[in-house]
N, C-alpha and C positions, 0 to 999 in steps of 0.2 A: 504494500500500500504506500502511495506517495505521502511523504511527510511534509513536502513543501506545498503550502497553500497560502492564499492571500491573508486569511485571518491570523495565521501564525506569524507571518512576516510583519504584518501591521502591528501586532502586539509587541514586537521587539523595539519599535520606535519609542523614543521618550514621550512621556505623557503630554508634555507641553506642545510637541509637534502634532500630536493627535487631536488636542483640543483646538489648536489654531486651524487644523485641517477641517474639523467639523464645522467651525464657524464659516469657512469659505466654500462649503458644499462638497467636501471630501474629494478634491482632485488628486490628493496624494494617495488616498486609498485606491482610486482607479488606476494610478500608475503602478502601485504595488501589485494590483491584480494582474496587470499585464506581465510584470516581471515574474510573478508566481506561476503563471501559466507556462511561460517559457522555461522556467526552472523545473517545473514538474515534467515537462517534455524531456529535458536533459537527464533528469533523474531516472525517468522510465527507460530512456535509451541506455543508461549505464547498467541498470538492472537487466535489460534485455541482452546486453553484451555478455553478462555472466551466464544467462540462460542459454545463450548460443554456444556455450562450450559443451553442452550435453545434448545428446541426440533426442532424449525424451522431451526436452523443453525448448529446443532451438526453433528459430523461425524456419518456415519451409525452404527458403532460399539457402539456408546454411547447411541443410542435411547433406547435399552432395559434397560440400567441402569437408565435412567431418568424415564422410565416406572415403574421400580421397586420401586421408591419412592412413587408412587401412587397405588401400588398393581397391576400393569399390568402384565398379564401372557403372555409369549411369545407363538407364534404359529409356525407351520411348515414354514420354510423359503421358499420363492418363489422368485427365481432369476429373476431380471428384472422388478418386479412389481413396478410401479411408485408411488403407494400410500403405502399400506401395513403398516408396523410397525410405521413409522413416523407419518402418518396421524391419525392412530388409537390412538397412545399415546397422540398426540396433542388434540384429541377430547374426551379422556376417561372421564374427569370430566364432560364435557357437556353431554356425553352419560348417565352417571349415574344420573345426575339431571333429565333427562327425560326418565329414564329407563322404558321399557315396552311400550312406545308409538310407533305408526307405523312409524313416521318420523325418530326416532332414529334407529329402525330396518333397515329401508331403507338405511340410511347413513352408518350404520355399515356394511351392506352387500357390499356397494360400496367400503368402505375403506379396508375391509378384503380381498375381492376377486379381486378388481380392475375392476370388470365388472359393467356396468350400471344396476341399480336395480329398481324394483317397488314393493311395499308392498301393499297387498290387505287384508283388514279386512272383512272377509266373513260374519260376523254378519250383516253388512250393506246390504248384497245382499241376505239375506234369507227372504222369504215371511213371514211376520208377520202382526198382526193387528196393526193399527196405534194408537198411544196414542194421545188422543184428545188435550192434553196440549202441545204436542211436535210433531206437524204434519210435516212429511217430504214429501214435494210436489213431489219430484222426485222419491219417493219409490213406484213403481207400482208393482202390483202382476203379470201383464203380460206386455210384451214388446210392444212398439208402432211399428206396422208393416209398418207404413207410413214412418219411418225413417230408410233407409237402412244403413246409416252411423253408427247408434247405433248397428245394427245387425252384422256389419262387423267383430268386434273383438270377436265374441262369443268363449268362452272357453279359451281366452288368457288374458293377463295382464290387458287390459283396457275394459274388458267385464263389462258392467253396468246393465245387465239384471238380474232380480230377479229370484231365483230358490226356490224350496221347499227344506226341510232339507234332507241332505244326511248324514247318521250316520256312514259311513265308515271312517276309519282313513285317514287323509290327507297325512300322510307319505307313504301310500301304493302306491300312484301314483306319488310321487315326482320324479322330474327329467325326466318324460316322458310326452308325449302328451296325458294326461289323465285328464278328468274332474271329475272322480269318487272321492268322498270323500272330495271335496273342500267346498261345501256350508253347513256349520254348524256354530253354534254360537261361539265355542271356537277356530275356525280355522283361521290361518294366512297364506297367500300365499306369497312367496318371488319369484319373477320372475326375471331372469337374462338373459342378452344378451351376448352370448359368441362371436358372430361375431362383429368385430369392423368396424366402418365406415372408408373407405379409400378414400381419396380425389384425384380427377383427375382435375387439374387446367388448364383451357384454352387450351383444347386439340381439334384437328380437328375432327369434326363429320364425320361419314362414310356416303357417299352419295349413295343412292339407285337409285334415278332418280332425275329429276329436282326439285321435290317437297318433296320427302321423304328422311329422314335422320335417322341414328341410333346414339345414344349418344356415344356408345363404338367405339373408333378409330380402334379396331380390328374387328368390324363388328359382334359381338355376341350380343344376347339379354341380357340386364342387368336390374335387378330390382334396381331401385334407392332407396336409403335409406337416412334417416335423418342425418344431422350433429348435433349431440347432443349438446345442450346448457347446460352448467354447472349450477347447482343450487347453489345459493349464501347463502341460509339460511337453517338451519337444521330443521326448523319447517314445511316445505312444503313437499308434496309428489310429486314424479316424474309425469310428464305429457308426452304425446307422443313427444313433442318437446325436452324432456330431455333424450331420449334414441335413439340408432341407429336402429330404427325400419323401416320396409318397408313403403314407401310412396305409398298409393293406389290411384286409380283414384278418388274415392269419397272424400278422404282426400284432394287431390289437388283441386278438384272442390269446396269443401265446403269453403276453405279459402286459395286461392293461395298465398296470401302474407305471410302466415305462413311458406311456404316451398320454395318459389321462390324469387330470387332477394337478396337484402341486407337489413340489419337492418338500423335504423336511425344512428347508430354509424359507418356504413360503412362496417361491417363484413358480410361475405357471410352467407346465410342461408343454403340451401341444394343443389340448382341447379340454373343455370343461362345460358342463350343462348345469343350468341353474333353474330352480323352481321357486318363484317369488323371491329371487335373489339369494336363495339358499342352495349351495352347491350339492349336487348329487354325488355321494361318495363313490370311489372306484369299485367298491364291493357290490354296487348295485347296477353295474353296467355289464354288457356282454357284446362281443362282436357278432355281426350277423349279416347275411346276404339279403338285402332288402331291395333287390332289383325288381323290375316290373313283372307282374304275373297277372295277365289279363287286366281287369280294372283295378286290381290292388297290387300289393307288394308281396314278394316271397317272404315266408316266415314271419309275416306280420302277426303280432300277438292276437290271440283270440279272446273271446269273452271269458271272464272268470266262471268257473264251474261251481255250482252249489255243493259245498262239502258233504251235505247229507246224501247226495246222489252217489258219492264215492264209497260209502260204507258197504262192506261186503255182506253177503247173505247171512252170516252168522252173527250179525249185530256188532261187529267191531267198530270202535269209535272212528269218526271221520278224520282224515288226515288234516294236519294244520295247513292252512292256506296263507300264503304270504300277504303282507299288507298291500293295498292298492299301489300300483306303480313301483313295486319293490325291485323290478328288473327292467332296465332301459336297454333296448336293443339299438345298436349304432352300426351304421354302414359307412366307414370312413372313405370308401372309394366312390360313393355317390353323394356323400354329405347328407345322409338321411338318418332319422331316428324314429322309433315307434315305441309307444307305451302300451302296457297290457290292458290298461283301463283308460277311459276317457279322461283327459286332463283339462280341468277348468281353470287352473292357475296360469300365471304368466310364465312362459318358457323363454329363457334367454341363453345364449351360448357365447363362448369365447373359443376361437379356433384360428388356425393358420391356413392360408392358401398360397399358391405360388403365382408369381408374375415376373416378367423380365426386368422391369424398370419402374422407378417411382413416378408414374404418370397416372392421371385420372384421380378420382377421389380415393383417399387412403389415409391410414394412420401414420404414414411415414413423416419424416421431418420436412415441414414446409415453411419453417420460420423465416427463411430468406425471402419468400414470396409474399409474406403478409405485410400489407401496407402499414406503416407506422402512423398511428393517429396523431395529427398535429395538436398542439396545445389548444384546448377548448373544444376539440371535436368529440362529441359524445360517442361512447362505445357501450352498447346495450348487450348484456349477456342474456342468452335465451337457452333453455326455458327459465322462467322466473315467475315469482308471485305477482309481479306488476303487470305482466302481459300474458294473457290467456292463450293467444295464438301468435304464430310468426307474423301474420299480417298486422296484428296490433303492434308488435314491436317495430316493424318497418314504418308504420304510420306515425309512430311516436318520434321518428327522426325529423319529420317535417316541422318547419320549412328550411332549417339550416343544414340538413344532411347529417351524415354520421355513419356509424358501422353497427350492424347487428352481428354478433358472434355466437354461433351455436356451439355449445360446450359438451354435448353428450352424443353417444352413438345410438340415436333413436331414429324411428321413422316418423316424420312430421308431415302434416298436411301442408302442401306447398301454398305459398301466398298467391292470390289471384293477380295482383299487380305489384310491381316495384317501381316507385315513382321518385324522381329526383327533380327538385326545383331548379330553376335557371341558375347557372354558375355555381352549383353545389355538387357534392359527390356523395353517393349512397353506396355502401358496401354491405354485402351479405356474405359471410364467410364462416367456415368451420374453424374452431380453435385448433392450434397445432396439436396433433395427436388424436384428433377426432374425425369421424367419417359419418356425418349425418346423411340421411336419405330424405329427399323431398318427394313425396308421392302426390301426383297431381291427376285430377280427373279432367281438367281443361287446361288449355295453354296458359303459361305464365306470361303475362304481358309486362314488358319493360318499356317505359317512356319517361320523358323528362323535357325540361325547358332547354333553351339555347345554352350551349357550352356546359351542359350538365354531363356528369359522368356516373356510370354504374359499374361496379366491379363485383364479380362472384368468384369465390375461391374455396376449393376443397370440398365441394358438394357433389352428391349424386342425385340426378333428377330422373325420376321414373314415372312413366304413365302419360306424359304429355311433353310438348315441345316448348321452347322459349320463343316468344314472339316479341320482336323489337318493333314497336309501332309508334306512329306520330303522337305527340301530346295532344290532348283535347284542344289546347290553345292553337294548334297548328304548327308548333315548333318541333324540332327533332333533336334528339340527343346528340351531344358532341362526340362521345366515345363510350364504348362498352368493352370491358376487359373480363375475359374468362380464363382463370388459371387453375390448374389441377382439378378440372371438372370432369365428370362423367355424365354425358347426356346419352343415356342407354340407347345404343343403335337398335332401331326397331321398337323404341319406347319402353319395352319391357321384355322379360324372358319367359318362355314357356317352361314346363317342367323338364323338357329335354334340352333346354339351353338355346333353343332357336328364337329368332325375333318374333315377338307377339304380333307386331304390325309391320310386316316386311315392307321396306321402302318408305316408311313413314318418316317425315322430316323431323329432325331434332332442333333445328333453328330456322326461323323465318324472319326476314327483315323487310318491313314495309315502310320504315322511316327513311327519308332521303338523307344522303350525305353522312351516314354513320361511319365512324372509324372503329372497326372491330379488331381486337387483339386477342388471339387464342393461343395459350401456351400450356404445354404439358397436360393436354386434355384428350379425351376420347369422345367422339360425337358421331351421330348418324348423319343422314343427308342434310345439306344446307340449301336454302332457297333465299334469294335476296334481290333487291333492286340493283340495277347496273350502276348506280351512283355510290354504292357501298365500297369502301376500301377495307380489305381484310388481310391481316397478317397472321399466318399460321406457323407456329414453331414448336417442334417436338410433340407433334400430335398425330393421332390416328383419326381419319375421317372415313367412315364406312357407309357404303350404299345400303348395306343391311338387307340383302335379298334373303328369301326363305332358305334357299340352299346357299351356304356361305361361299362356295366356289362360283356361284352365279353373280356374286356382288360386283365382280369386275365388269359385268355388263350393265349393272344398274347405274343410275344417275346420282353421283355423289354431290356435285356442286353445280348449281345452275341458277337461272332467274326464277321469278315467282311462278311463271307458267310452266316450268319444267322444260320439256323438249323444245328446242328452237329458241329459247329465251335465255340470254346470257346473264351471268352474275357480274359483279363488279370487278375491281382490280384485285387479283390474288397474289400475295407474296407468300411463298411456301418454302420454309427452311427446315431441313432435317426432319421431315415428316413423311408419313405413308398415307396416301389417299387410295382407297380401294373403291373403284368405280369411275365412271366417266365424268369429265369436267367440260363445261361450256361457260366461258367467261369473256369479259370485255378485253382484259389484258393480263399479262403476267409481268409485273415490274421486275420480279426476281424469283427464280426457282433454283434452289441450291441444295445439294446433298439429299435429294428427296427421291421417293419412289412413287410414281404415278402409275398404279397398277390398274389398267383398264383394257377391255377388249372391245373390238369392233362389233356392235350389235347386229351387223349384217344389213342395215338399212341405208348404207352409204354415208352415215354421219361419222365424223372423226371421233376416236376415243377421247382425245384431249384436244380442245380447240380454243384458240384465242382469236377474237375478231380483229384485234390490232397486232399484226405480226411485226410491225416496224418498231414496236415499243417493248422494252424490257429485254431480259436475257435468261436463258436456262443453262445451268452449269452443273457438271458432276452429278447428274441425275439419270434415273431411268425414265425414258419417255417412250411410250408404246408406238409401234409401227402405225403409220397413217395419221399421226397427229399433226395438227396445224398450229405451229407455235412460233414465237420469236426465235432469233438466232440461238443456236445451241453451241456450247463449248464443252467438249469431252463428255458428252451424254451417251449413254448406252441405249440401244445396241448400235447406233450410228457410228460411234467411235470404233468399235470392233470391225464393222463393215468397211470403214475407210482404211483401217490398218491392213485388213486382209486384201483389199484391192491394191493398195500400195505394194504389199509384199508380192502379189501376183505380177504386177507390172515390173518390179525389180527382177523377178525370176525369169520372165519371158523377154524383157528388154523392149517391149512394145506396150502402148496404152491398152488397157483392158477394154474389150468391146462391151456394148450395152447388154448383150446376152450374158457375158461372164459376170458383169456387175450384178445383174438380177439374180443369177444363180448363187453367187457368193452371199448376197443379202438374204436370200431365201433360206439357205443352210444355217446362217448365223441366227436369224430370228427364230428358228425352230427351238433352239436350246438356250439362247441368251435371254432369259426372262426370269423374274423373281420366282422363287420357290419357297413357300411359307410352311412352317410347322403346323399352323392352324389359322383359319380366317374367321372363326366364330368368336364373337366378343365374349362369350362365356368360357372359352378355353383358357387354360393357364398360359400357354405359349402364343397368345394372340398376336398375330402379325409379326412373329419372330421368323427371321430368315433361317432356313435349314442350312446345315453344314454342307450339303451337296449343292446348294445354290451356286450359280456361276461366281467365280472369284472376281470377275469384272464388276459385280454388284456388291459382293461382300467386302471388297477392298477398294471400291471405286469412288469413294468420297474425296473431297478436296485435300484431306489430311491423311489419306490412306485408310480411313475407317470405312465402315459399311454405310451404304445409302439407307435412308429411311429413318423412322422414328427412333430406332435403337442405336443410332449413331452416337448418342450421348453415353453409351456404355463403353465405347472404344474397344470392342471385342477383338478385332484383328491385332491391335497393339498389345493387348494383354497376352494373347497367344504367342505373338512374336517375342515378347519379353521372357515368357516362360521357356521358349526354345533356346533363347540366348543363354539363359542361366543353366539349362540342362547341359550345355556343352562344357560349362565350368565345373559343375558339381556331380555329373554322372560318372560312375566308376568306369575305368577302361574296360572295354570289351562288352559293355552292356548297351542295349538299344532301348529307347523309350518311345512309347506312343501316347499321344494325348487323345482322350475320348471324352465326349460330352454326354453326361447322363441326362441332362435336360437342355 
């Protein structure tokens, strides 16, 4: 803490000077305040110089210099990586002391990539003769078919089944769902989890009927995942509890206490169910297959049987019947649970699901995006005793504006209107660490006077769209900001995770001249006037067709009338748009994926009316698009390079037929390949590892195109391979595999 402050320095002056200074309006105190401020800055700098001597407390810029003292080589920078250089430098000496061991390789992979990792030494899983002096009791030539839990992870990180030798190189199948080439004596497998566990705390479960519930408050099926526990020592290898892997029915059945409830220290494991805010103990749950069975679920609990009917013919006493709801059946693979008796009390759950990055509404850290309220700007916390509804809280901000902050993870009735007076700003946001859901039966109208601003942050909107409309006075909003928002594509999810209203718009703008800024958000189709200026950054915009693969043929962004009517000016940065676009202009498109298909009616998949305005760079733009000039965009870049190579090979210019043939061949394979295109899927809009390298590494900085450019995945993988060359023991060969 700084000891230099204005009051302390002023108190050191003789009293006579302080008395005279007070008589003259304290100009000396003002001068002392300036000196104290500069002195405090110098003192803080001196303290930071001491902190910079230690890797744990040094400034980020100093970490490579400390590393240089011990011969640390810097890697590709990865923005936002919580571990990275600092953790690696701190552990470099420990790494080198244990160089070549599996534990060090695993810890190194975690520090360098920031992903949970598991290292497998395949010589232990190769079928060999036992040495009689060192018998390995668990090393069997064939698996035990009586143990389904051991067979469940076949081909993955925790596969313990012995195989015969495979002489193919382990690097050939690296990064893909391939088992070829793994099992050999010199092979090391490094398994990484790219999907991170995202927590949902004390949220209301979705009720199907009196007994059946879904974990997801949005009503979609969810695979529950583990909340990874950190490893405290470098000597150990990761176990299933240390990675954000899927929780299966057999895993939950084998050891419920490993995944359900809380630890002895009181921290949450992976999931927990509450009845009227009282946790159900682990002794009252069981794993079960609750998949669909005609109109109901498999193994769904039946009605309780009258104990008098169970008495035998000799008059034996009736057996004891458990208390109502004494046994809760949970299906972690579908995110379902079923009670044996109708449940009339409130059911809430805490669980973890997986997602690639912190975008959309979520409980992750959003502190940097929350606007700091200026002095005098009211901030109303909701829910509260003063305001019965969210609409009441928003109305209380008038006429001076302010912020309404939702502090709990509940489902709220969405406000009918959000209004901002002229030259004021109105904000509706979730508190950092909260994920409220606004459920609407009708569109939420947003309007305001001239130069007014409306901002929404951290919310999930279900059931209806946002409508930005003109003010009743005739004025239009100046600007609207949407950050970390989820406007559910298709408005809502069905029980199967499909869009409830395929193709329904998530955002409609009928006000003129609106400046719309969308960041780190997920949304369905957008319709707007051609006077609207939109900036989209780190977002997913989805046309949300009934079949997710057909969304590329749907209309993602257009004017109010849809087909044939253009939207306003679109600036798209590091985003993925699934569906066709019709717009007035593209001022800038950079590091983006515009995944659209020609519907076959002659219209372009992506079309800008003003081709002479704007630029598209380092992006995927589908064949047949009408756009401004492009710079290093795929697949056109690959086609141009192939034509140039052909001309250099033949020594003559390529003919039109040759150019057409080259273009046809490249366009067939150079297109994005996604793990999933359904908004309810964990790996939503994530590029597959088998996607073309031109897209996975085609961004302006060598990263991947699209919304997950923010993860810098190619750089992380490259950093790991660089470090493996330094720490891998001579004669060993390592392959990198992605579990998710």
